[in-house]
N, C-alpha and C positions, 0 to 999 in steps of 0.2 A: 326568796333568793335561792340561787342554784350555784353549786360548785360542780364543774364538769367532772363526771365520774369516769369518763373515757377521754382519750386524746382526740381533740377536734381542731382542725386547722383551717385557716383561711389560705387558699391557694391561688386566688385571683381576686383583684380588687381594683375597679375602675369607676370613674365618674365622668359625666359630661362637664364641660365648663358650665357655670351657672349664669344664665341669661338674665338681664335686667327685666323689670316689669315693663311689658310692651316692647321688649328688645329683640334681639336677633333670633331667639329661639321660640318666639311667641307662636309661630305657626306649627310647631311640632307638638303633637299630643303627648300627654304623660306616658301613654303606651309607647309611642315612637322613641321618646327619650330613654325609656327603660330598656327597650330592645337594643338600642345603641350601646348603652353602658354594659348590658349583659353580654352581648357578643364580644365586646372588648375585654371583659373579665374572663370569659372563656378562652379567648385567644391568649391572654397573659398566662393562664393556667395550662395552656397547650392541651386543652380538653375539648372533646366533641360534646355538643349539647345533647347528644343521644345518651350520655351517661347520667344526665340529671334524673334523680329519683323523685324530688319534690321541689316546688317553687313557692316562695313566699315573698310578696311585695306589699309595701306600705304605700297608701295613697289616701289623701284626706279630702280634698275638694271635689273629686270626681267631676272634673271640668269638661270632659268630652262625652259625647253621646254613647260611646262604646265602653265607658269606664267601668261598668258593671263586670265586664269580661277581662279587666286589665291584666291580672296575673296570669290567667290562662293564655291570653294572646301573647304576652311576653314570653312565656315558656315555649309555646309552639313556634314562635318566630325565632327563638334562640335555638331551636332544634331538639327540644325535649320530646321524648317518646309520647305517643298518644295516651298511653296508659299511665303516664306520670301526672299526679294531681297537682293543683295549684290553688293558692289561697291569697286573696287580697285582704289586707288587714288595715284597720284604722285605729291606732293609738295616738291620734293627733300628732304632736311634734315628736313623739317618741316612736313613730311608726317604722322608721328605718332601722332603729335599734331593735324593735320588737320582731321584725322580720328575721333578723339574725339570731335572736333568741329562739324563735320557733324552729329555725333551720337547725340549730345546735340540738334542740330538744328532740327533733325528729331522728337525729343520728343517735342521741342518747338512748332512745327507745327502740333502737334497731329497726326502725321503720324505713330508714334511708341510709345510704353511704355517702351520697353527694347531694347537696341541696344548693339551689340558686336563690339568693336572698338579696333584697335591696329596698329602695324606696324611690318614689318619683312624684313630681308635681309640675303641672303647668298652671301657675297662678294667673298668668296673663289671660288664660282662657276661662277663668272663673265666670260662670254664667250669671246673668241677671234673671232671677226667678220670678215667675208669675204664679200666684197661688193656684194649685191644681183644682180646688173646689170652685173657685171663681171661673177659671178658664174652661173647665169641663161642663159646669152646670149652671153657668150664667151669672152675670153681675146684677146686682139690685138696681132699680130705677135710680138714675142720677149718679150711679157709681161706674167707674171704669176699671180697666186693668191697671194694677200698680206693680211695677217691677222692683224687686228687692235684690240688693247686692249680696249674693251668696258668699262672697269673699269677706266682706265686713261681718256678715252673720257668723261665719266660721271663726272669726277672731273675737267673738263676744260670747261669754259664758251666760246663757239665759238663766241658769239655775242660781248662780251667784249674783246675777244682775250687774256684771262688770265686764268691761272690755279687758283684754289681756294687758293693755297699757296701765290700767288702773290697778291691776294686781301687782304690777311692778312698783307703782307708786306706794302701795301698801307696804311692800317689803322695804322700800327706801325709808318709810317712816319708822318701821320696826327696827332696822339696823343702822339708822342714822347715816344713810347715804346722802351725800350732798350733790348738788347740781355740778359743782366743780369736779368732783370725783368721777361723775358720769361722763362729762365732756373729755376729761383726761383719758379715761379708759377707751372711749370711742376713738379718740385720736390714735391710741396705741394699736387698736385693732386694724385701723386703716394703714398705719405705717408698718405694722408687722406683715400684713399681706403684701404690701409693696416691696418690702425687702425680700420676702420669700419668693415673690414672683421674679424679681430681678436676678435672684440666685438660681432660678430654674428648679426650685423645690417641688413645684406642683407638676412638673413635666411627666413624672412616672405615674401619676394617678389620673391625669386627664386624658380622655379619649376625644380628640378634636371632632367637631361636628361640621359637616358641610351643609350650607344653607344657600338658597338663591340670593344673590346680591345684585346691585345695580349694574355691575360690570361682569356678570356671570357668577359662577359658583364662588362662594366665599367660605373660607375655612375659619371657624371659630374655635380658638384654642386657649382662650383666656377668660376668666371670670369677668363679667360685664358690669357688675354692680359697684365694685370698689371705686372710690374717688379720692383724688388728692384734696386735702383740706388742711386747715390750720386750727389751732385752739381758739383763735380770735373768731373765725367763722362759726365754729361750733357754739361758742358763747352767745352769738347773736341770734341763734335759733330760738323760737318761742316754744314753751312747753305745749304739748299736744292735748294732754288729758286733764290737767288741772292748772289754773293760772299760776299757782306757786309750785308747780311740779318739777320733776327732774327729767322726765322722758321727753325727748325731742326727736324729730325725724333723723337727726344725726347720731343719736345714741340708741336707736332701735334697729332690730334686724331688718334686712332688706326683703321686700316682696320679690320673689324670683322664680325662674323656671329651671329645672334640672333633674338629674337622676344619678343614682350610684348603685352599683351591683357588686356583690361578693359571692364567690364560689367557695362553699364550705365542704370539707371532706373529712371522713374518718381516717384514722391511721392506716387501716387496712386498704382503703380506697387509694390513699397516696402510694402505697407500695404496689398495688395492682396496676395502677395507671401511670406510674412514674411521675407523680405530681411533686412539685417542690413546695413545701410549706413555707408560707411567708410570716404567719404569726399563729399563735395558739389561743383559742378562746378558753379563758381560765374560769370565769364566773360571771354571773349576771344577776340583776335584781330589778324588780318593779315594785313600787310602793305607791300608796295614796297619801295625800296631804290636804290641808285646808284649801278649798277652791279659791278663796279670796286672796291667798298668798301662794298661788300655784307654783311660782318660780323657785320656791325653796325645795321643791321635790328632789332635785339631784343630791341634796345633802344626805338624806336618809338612805337613798339608794346607794350612794357611794359608801357610806358607813357600813351598810349591810354587806356589800361586796368585800370590803376590807375585813370585816369580822369573819366571814366564812372562809376567807383565804389566810387568816392569821397574819395579815400584813397591816402596815400603817401607811399614812400618806408619805412618810419619809422613805418608804421602799419604792415609791412610784416616781418615775423620771419624767413622764409626760402626762398631762391631764388636759382633756378637752371638755369643757362644759359649754353647751350650746348657748350662744349669746343672743337670747331672745331680746333682752334689753340690757344696757350697761348696768342699770340699777339692780336688776335680777342677778346678773353675774356677780357683782360686787357683794350682794347680800350672801350668796352662796360661799364666796371666798371668805368672808368674815365668819360665817357660821362654822366652816370647816377649819379655819386657820390655815388656809391654802397659801403656799408660796407662789405668788404671781409669776415668778421667773420660770416656772415649769408649766404654766397654764396658757393654752391658746397661743402658743409661741409664734405661730405663723398667721395670726389673725383668725377671726371667727365670723359669725353670721352678721355682725354689724358691718363688716367690710364686704364679704363675698355673698351674703344673702342667705335666706332661710326658706327654701322651697319645702313646705311643711313635712311632707312624707319622705323627703329625700335626705334631710339633714343628718339623721342618726347614721344612715349608711355612708354618707359623705364623711362624717367624723371617723368611723371605723376604717374606711378606706384610707383616709389621711394618716391615721395612727399607724396602720399596718406599714405604709410606705415610709413614714418618718422614723419608726423604730428600726427599720432596715437601714435607712440612710445614716442614722446617728449611731447605731449599734447599742442603743439603750435597751433595757430589758423589759420594763413594764410600761404600758400605756393604758390609761383609764378614760373612757368616754362616758358622758352623761348628758341628760337633757331634762328640762322641766316640761310639763305637759298640761295644756289647758284643761280645766275642770278639776285640777288638783291631783296630779300624779308625778312621779319621777321615775327615771330608768337609768341604769348604768351597766356597762359591760367592760370587763378587764381583759386586755390582750397581753400576751407575752411574746417577745421576739424569739424566733426559733434559733437565731444565731447572734446572741448578744455579744458585744465586744467590750462593754463597760457597765 
């Protein structure tokens, strides 16, 4: 866990709308999505890309042929100097958070004054893999090539021998989470997103994307995955992972495409470049937990952040815990004693989707803008991580009003 020893600010934070699986953003690579959100974040900061000292981007599926170069290509296409290094990182569902942690640490170490950080994913482009040994060196007599779904493989922990959905079922068993609770929470996520969308709450964080449409260029400015539903419709859905399970398609996060980017700057960089701080990065934590109950990871990560800052949950006005599954969120809520009234108030990944590498950056982008809009002081974002980890980041509004 780390408490920021210097003053580090977020000065720009933008995301793309999140596209549905096979939806309007499916033809844009993860790199292209990240370039779009990065340019938008730099524009919001009123900063040239030439000022970027280092770039950090999270990406999990590596769904395009040029994905190995992702962060470097994002940096260069955003205008970063040739001498400015870039790093692509994979902490699975915590990758977007991790990129921000690394960007803050680079500033802490006096290695950088301004960093470009974020996460991106195009899950629609997740490839069907053919085993390299078979493809390159030949199939045995009577055997052919077999394509494996890299997306499904990425959502399965081979070490634990469990899909992510089954880890959520384990948490539901441990914390006594019912199917009714999960369906009610899923409905809350969808309805909260719909209310926030109707009130224009996402307008300041979303950078609209232009895509080819049937009648010419189409502007995508709204998350595509949310859907209108009812508790009756959610109750009718069959459990996916266990016959007696709680996890359904309606109470799980959406498979989506999208990116989010944040420009992070030291206090001196803000003064030198006339940057307006939007939020301050206060502290962050990464932890490990039992892989078979990976969804509980946010609990320890949050507790460590609170401990190092001498704060309690009662001091925090906004909390965002990534909604991998309703059962997983509810387990974290119960373990923390978290007041739901301050949590995921504008909907979460069950409604707007969970592009794996992007979600952490999306949460910090949303918290930054929501703290500014509401005048609240502290916002805490966290996520569980497949394989058994958790991550949390605490932000402070630079201009709190309450």
